[in-house]
C-alpha positions in Angstrom: 37.9 29.6 30.6 35.8 26.9 32.0 32.5 28.3 30.6 34.2 28.7 27.4 35.6 25.1 27.2 32.1 24.3 28.0 30.2 26.1 25.5 32.9 24.4 22.9 31.6 21.0 24.3 28.4 21.7 23.9 28.3 23.3 20.1 30.2 19.7 19.4 27.7 17.6 21.0 24.9 19.5 18.9 26.6 19.1 16.1 27.0 15.5 16.2 23.5 15.0 17.3 22.3 17.5 14.2 24.7 15.2 11.8 22.8 11.9 13.1 26.1 10.3 14.3 24.0 10.0 18.2 21.5 8.4 16.3 20.3 4.7 17.1 22.5 2.7 14.9 20.9 -0.6 13.2 23.3 -3.7 12.7 23.1 -5.8 9.4 21.3 -8.3 11.2 17.1 -9.4 11.4 17.2 -8.6 15.3 18.6 -5.4 14.8 16.5 -4.7 11.8 13.4 -5.7 13.3 13.9 -3.9 16.5 13.4 -0.8 14.6 9.9 1.0 15.8 7.5 1.7 12.7 7.5 5.3 11.9 3.8 6.9 13.3 2.7 8.3 10.4 2.2 5.0 8.4 0.0 3.4 11.1 -1.7 6.8 11.0 -2.4 6.8 7.7 -4.4 3.2 7.0 -4.9 3.6 3.4 -2.8 3.7 -0.1 -2.8 3.2 -3.6 -1.0 0.5 -5.6 -0.2 1.2 -9.0 0.5 -1.7 -11.6 1.8 -0.1 -14.5 4.7 -1.6 -16.7 4.9 -3.1 -20.6 2.7 -5.7 -19.5 0.1 -3.0 -19.5 0.5 -3.2 -23.4 -0.7 -6.8 -24.0 -3.4 -5.8 -20.9 -4.6 -9.6 -21.0 -4.9 -12.1 -18.4 -2.5 -10.9 -16.1 0.7 -8.8 -15.3 2.4 -12.2 -15.6 1.6 -12.4 -19.5 5.5 -12.6 -20.3 6.0 -15.7 -17.9 2.5 -17.2 -18.6 3.1 -16.9 -22.5 6.7 -17.9 -22.5 7.5 -20.0 -19.4 4.6 -21.9 -18.5 2.9 -21.7 -22.0 -0.4 -21.4 -20.9 -2.9 -22.2 -24.0 -5.2 -19.0 -23.5 -1.9 -16.8 -23.9 -0.1 -18.8 -26.6 -3.3 -18.7 -28.6 -4.0 -15.0 -27.9 -0.6 -13.9 -29.4 -0.8 -16.6 -32.3 -4.3 -15.0 -33.1 -3.1 -10.9 -32.9 0.7 -11.1 -34.0 3.3 -11.9 -35.9 5.0 -15.4 -35.1 8.2 -13.5 -34.7 6.8 -11.2 -32.3 8.8 -10.7 -28.8 7.5 -9.6 -25.6 10.3 -6.9 -25.8 8.7 -5.3 -28.7 5.9 -4.4 -26.9 7.9 -1.8 -25.2 7.7 0.5 -28.1 3.9 0.3 -27.6 4.3 1.4 -23.8 3.9 5.0 -25.2 2.0 7.0 -21.8 1.1 10.2 -24.1 -2.2 10.5 -22.2 -0.2 10.2 -18.8 -0.5 13.4 -16.7 1.0 12.7 -13.1 -1.4 15.9 -11.6 -4.0 14.1 -13.1 -3.0 11.1 -11.3 -2.4 12.9 -8.0 -5.9 14.6 -8.3 -7.5 11.5 -8.1 -5.3 9.5 -5.6 -6.2 12.7 -3.7 -9.8 12.4 -4.1 -9.6 8.9 -2.7 -8.9 9.8 0.8 -5.2 7.7 0.7 -2.5 9.0 2.5 0.4 7.7 0.3 0.8 5.7 -3.2 2.8 2.7 -4.2 4.0 2.8 -7.6 5.7 0.1 -9.4 9.0 1.2 -10.3 9.8 -2.6 -11.9 8.1 -5.8 -11.9 9.3 -9.1 -12.5 9.7 -8.2 -16.0 12.7 -5.9 -15.3 11.4 -2.6 -17.1 12.3 -0.1 -15.3 9.8 3.2 -15.0 13.0 5.4 -14.7 16.4 5.6 -16.7 17.9 3.4 -14.7 21.6 2.7 -15.7 21.4 -0.8 -14.6 18.6 -2.1 -17.4 20.2 -0.7 -20.5 17.3 0.1 -23.3 15.0 -1.6 -21.2 13.7 1.6 -19.3 11.0 4.2 -19.9 13.7 6.6 -20.5 15.4 4.6 -23.4 12.1 2.8 -25.0 8.5 3.5 -25.1 7.6 6.8 -23.3 10.9 8.3 -23.4 10.3 10.0 -19.8 11.2 9.5 -16.1 7.7 8.4 -15.1 9.0 7.9 -11.8 10.2 11.4 -11.3 6.8 12.7 -12.7 4.8 10.9 -10.3 7.1 11.7 -7.4 6.9 15.6 -8.4 3.2 15.8 -8.5 2.6 13.9 -5.4 5.1 16.4 -3.8 3.5 19.6 -5.3 0.1 18.1 -4.2 1.1 17.4 -0.5 -1.2 15.6 1.0 0.2 12.0 -0.5 3.3 10.5 0.2 5.4 8.6 -2.2 6.0 4.7 -2.3 8.2 2.6 -4.7 7.5 -1.4 -5.3 10.6 -2.7 -7.2 10.6 -6.2 -7.7 14.1 -8.1 -6.7 14.3 -10.8 -9.5 13.7 -10.5 -13.1 12.0 -13.6 -14.7 14.6 -14.0 -17.9 17.8 -12.1 -16.8 20.6 -14.2 -18.0 22.8 -13.2 -14.5 19.6 -14.0 -12.0 19.3 -17.3 -14.4 23.0 -18.1 -13.6 22.8 -17.4 -10.0 19.7 -19.4 -9.7 21.6 -22.7 -11.6 24.5 -22.0 -9.0 21.9 -22.5 -6.2 22.5 -19.0 -5.4 26.0 -19.6 -4.8 27.1 -16.9 -6.8 25.7 -13.3 -6.5 26.1 -11.7 -10.0 22.9 -10.4 -10.5 22.2 -8.6 -6.9 25.5 -6.8 -6.9 24.7 -6.0 -10.4 21.1 -5.0 -11.0 19.1 -5.2 -8.0 21.1 -3.4 -5.3 22.2 -0.6 -7.4 18.9 0.3 -8.2 17.6 0.2 -5.3 20.4 2.3 -3.8 19.3 4.9 -7.2 15.4 4.8 -6.3 16.1 6.1 -2.6 18.8 8.5 -3.6 17.1 10.0 -6.4 13.1 9.7 -5.3 13.1 9.6 -1.5 10.0 7.3 -0.8 8.6 7.1 2.2 7.6 3.3 1.4 10.1 0.7 0.3 7.4 -2.0 -1.1 9.8 -4.9 -2.0 8.6 -8.1 -3.8 9.6 -11.1 -5.7 12.6 -13.1 -4.0 12.6 -15.7 -6.8 13.0 -18.3 -4.2 16.3 -17.0 -3.2 17.4 -16.3 0.6 17.6 -12.8 1.9 21.9 -13.4 2.4 21.8 -13.8 -1.5 20.3 -10.5 -2.1 22.2 -8.7 1.0 18.9 -7.8 2.4 19.9 -6.9 6.0 23.1 -4.8 5.0 20.8 -2.8 2.6 18.1 -2.1 4.9 21.1 -1.0 7.4 21.8 1.8 5.3 18.0 2.6 4.7 17.6 3.2 8.5 20.7 4.5 9.2 22.3 6.7 6.6 19.3 7.2 3.9 18.0 10.6 3.2 14.6 8.9 4.3 16.2 7.0 7.5 13.4 8.8 9.8 10.7 8.4 8.0 10.6 5.3 5.4 8.8 2.0 6.1 9.3 -1.1 4.6 7.0 -4.5 4.2 8.4 -8.0 4.6 9.6 -9.1 1.1 13.0 -9.2 1.5 14.0 -13.2 0.6 12.8 -16.3 0.8 11.2 -17.2 4.6 11.2 -13.4 5.3 7.6 -12.8 4.8 5.0 -12.7 7.7 8.6 -12.7 9.8 11.0 -9.8 9.1 10.6 -6.4 7.9 8.7 -3.2 9.0 5.4 -4.6 8.4 4.2 -7.7 7.2 2.1 -8.7 4.2 2.0 -12.2 4.5 0.4 -12.9 1.3 -1.7 -10.9 -1.2 -4.7 -9.9 -0.2 -4.2 -10.6 3.2 -7.4 -10.3 5.3 -6.9 -12.3 8.7 -10.2 -11.4 10.6 -8.6 -11.2 13.8 -5.8 -8.7 15.7 -2.6 -9.3 14.9 0.7 -8.7 17.4 2.5 -6.6 14.5 1.6 -4.2 11.9 0.0 -5.3 8.6 -0.9 -4.2 5.2 -3.9 -5.7 3.2 -2.3 -5.5 -0.3 -5.9 -6.2 -2.9 -6.8 -5.3 -6.1 -10.1 -3.5 -7.2 -10.0 -5.8 -10.4 -10.3 -9.1 -8.5 -8.6 -11.3 -11.3 -5.4 -9.4 -12.0 -3.0 -6.6 -10.8 -2.4 -5.0 -14.3 -5.0 -3.2 -16.3 -7.0 -5.9 -18.5 -8.6 -5.2 -21.7 -10.8 -8.3 -21.6 -11.8 -7.9 -17.6 -15.3 -8.3 -17.4 -17.6 -5.6 -15.0 -18.0 -8.7 -12.5 -14.4 -9.1 -12.0 -14.5 -5.4 -10.4 -15.0 -5.0 -6.8 -18.3 -3.2 -5.7 -17.7 -0.2 -3.5 -19.6 -2.0 -1.4 -17.0 -4.8 -1.0 -14.2 -2.3 -0.8 -15.5 0.0 2.1 -15.9 -3.5 3.8 -12.7 -4.7 3.3 -11.0 -1.1 4.4 -13.3 -1.3 7.4 -12.3 -4.6 8.4 -8.8 -4.1 7.5 -8.4 -1.0 10.0 -10.5 -2.7 12.7 -7.9 -5.6 12.8 -5.0 -3.5 12.8 -3.7 -3.1 9.5 -3.4 -1.0 6.6 -5.1 -1.2 2.9 -3.1 -1.1 -0.1 -5.6 -1.0 -2.8 -4.7 -1.7 -6.4 -5.5 0.0 -10.1 -3.9 -0.8 -13.1 -3.6 2.1 -15.5 -3.4 1.4 -19.3 -0.3 1.4 -21.8 -1.3 5.1 -22.5 -1.4 6.4 -19.2 -5.4 6.7 -18.5 -6.6 5.8 -15.2 -9.9 3.9 -16.5 -13.1 5.3 -15.5 -14.4 2.3 -13.4 -11.2 2.6 -11.2 -11.6 6.7 -11.0 -15.2 5.8 -10.0 -14.0 3.5 -7.2 -11.4 5.9 -5.7 -13.8 9.0 -6.1 -16.2 6.9 -4.4 -14.1 5.8 -1.6 -13.0 9.2 -0.6 -16.9 10.5 -0.4 -16.9 7.7 2.0 -13.8 8.9 3.9 -15.0 12.3 4.1 -18.1 11.7 6.3 -16.6 8.7 8.2 -12.9 9.1 8.0 -12.3 10.1 11.7 -13.3 6.3 12.4 -10.4 5.2 10.2 -7.5 7.7 10.4 -5.2 7.7 13.4 -7.5 5.4 15.0 -6.2 1.9 17.1 -8.2 -1.4 17.2 -10.3 -1.6 19.6 -10.2 -4.6 22.5 -13.0 -6.3 20.3 -13.0 -5.9 16.6 -16.4 -7.1 15.7 -19.5 -8.7 16.8 -20.8 -9.4 13.9 -19.3 -9.9 10.1 -21.7 -6.7 9.1 -20.4 -4.7 12.2 -16.4 -3.2 13.2 -15.1 -1.4 15.8 -12.3 1.1 15.9 -11.3 3.6 18.7 -9.1 6.5 19.6 -8.5 5.6 23.2 -6.9 9.4 24.0 -10.3 10.7 23.3 -11.9 7.7 25.3 -14.2 7.4 22.1 -15.2 4.2 20.4 -16.3 4.1 16.4 -18.8 1.3 15.5 -18.9 0.6 11.8 -22.3 -0.7 10.4 -21.8 -2.4 6.8 -25.7 -2.8 6.6 -28.3 -0.1 7.5 -30.5 -2.1 10.1 -34.1 -3.0 8.8 -35.6 -2.0 12.4 -34.9 1.1 13.6 -32.4 0.5 16.3 -29.1 -1.2 16.8 -27.9 -3.1 20.0 -24.2 -3.4 20.6 -23.3 -5.4 23.1 -19.4 -5.0 23.9 -19.1 -1.2 24.7 -19.6 -0.2 28.3 -21.4 3.1 28.6 -22.7 5.5 31.1 -26.0 7.4 30.9 -25.4 11.1 31.4 -21.8 10.8 30.2 -21.6 8.6 27.2 -22.9 10.8 23.7 -23.7 8.5 20.5 -23.6 10.2 17.0 -24.0 9.4 13.4 -21.5 10.9 11.6 -22.5 13.1 9.1 -26.0 13.5 10.8 -25.6 14.3 14.6 -26.6 12.6 18.2 -28.7 9.7 18.7 -30.9 8.8 21.8 -29.6 5.6 23.5 -30.7 3.5 26.5 -28.6 0.6 28.4 -29.5 -2.8 26.7 -31.3 -5.5 28.4 -27.9 -7.5 29.2 -25.0 -5.0 28.3 -24.2 -2.3 25.9 -26.3 -0.3 24.3 -29.8 0.2 22.3 -29.1 3.1 19.9 -32.2 4.6 18.4 -31.4 5.2 14.7 -33.3 8.1 12.8 -35.9 7.3 10.1 -34.0 8.5 7.1 -34.7 8.3 3.5 -32.2 7.4 0.8 -31.5 11.0 0.3 -31.0 12.1 3.8 -28.4 9.6 4.6 -25.1 10.9 5.5 -23.3 8.6 3.4 -24.6 5.6 0.9 -22.5 2.7 2.1 -21.5 2.4 5.7 -22.6 4.2 8.6 -20.5 4.8 11.8 -21.9 5.8 15.3 -19.3 7.7 17.5 -19.4 6.7 21.1 -17.6 9.2 23.4 -17.2 8.3 27.0 -17.4 4.5 26.1 -14.9 2.0 27.0 
């Protein structure tokens, strides 16, 4: 009888364990929310793709902030563009009918993203214009199912990613909307009322999580309203305690005024954030290949696009300093990834095929760099240090001053090539002999990795 009772207790215990009742519970306070460990997969991934796509992709002029610059700030170049190309009674909402996505193929997109070496994507489900890429019940007739493509674009991307299996789904969502009357009313009331978040923002956030189960939730656009107005800590407590992605989801730091770089799963601090040194908290550098805009621009000159050399250098510096890189592209209104974006993504993938060992699953080393043209990463569990050279030295050797190496036990390799000879440098470190390679013999074209096994 006693054994039977003990077995019954065990069954109850394990049932509770499986149901999640015994898991850590997070309270709706920043102290509790910020205590949650960041899921390990995110730090290991290092590299993701940001996708800015929406009604702003139709005018594709100037910026994804087109509506605001045209109607609110009335910037001259935007006003002139509209006066020169559209009838006087044309409204921004009229662009939605032209957001057609007829060439959009989620599988083709996913193949391109996978070829880049990225491990996750972040799709804009709703930017500050308020137009949703899924059939949000809280965005009647201002969503991609009711108007324009008349398709659930979020679902198509999510399905293609999961069929591919090599990329995790992330979703961007703007808390506020520029011209939503409910938000304007709350703002006029100095956010003492909360009509907008309770009827629009929060229902959409819950809907996105329950429908699509994203593993990155990228919040943005606090509208100068505090986190209490957005009820951010209560939502995040639900996300971490009870949502279908509670164990794997990661979030950023944009959950209300004064939250950025202070609260959240990882910090973004500002767009194109690159501190140049190691931070105590996990962070992300969100940046864009088109240096002047996040959305697609028909009028962008070639000089505004970052070169692959610049993009590789950005990735290397970001990872060396403990961050993740989220690199943005802007698709066209008809659903194409333009050739220049595709080329940059595939080039990044070519580089990572050779050098990915120095990026994925690495950690910051005790020293981040010796010069701006050479950055370190490490795999301490393997007693391995990586030195990534952004320029190939003109001379036939390179001196690394920081690593501590031992002849007979330290091995040096050039990734994609093989073993190299080295000797102790006169002061400290290593003097590594580089092979005399022609351009065609190089293991890659843009940056080169020295792998030091048995160094510290």
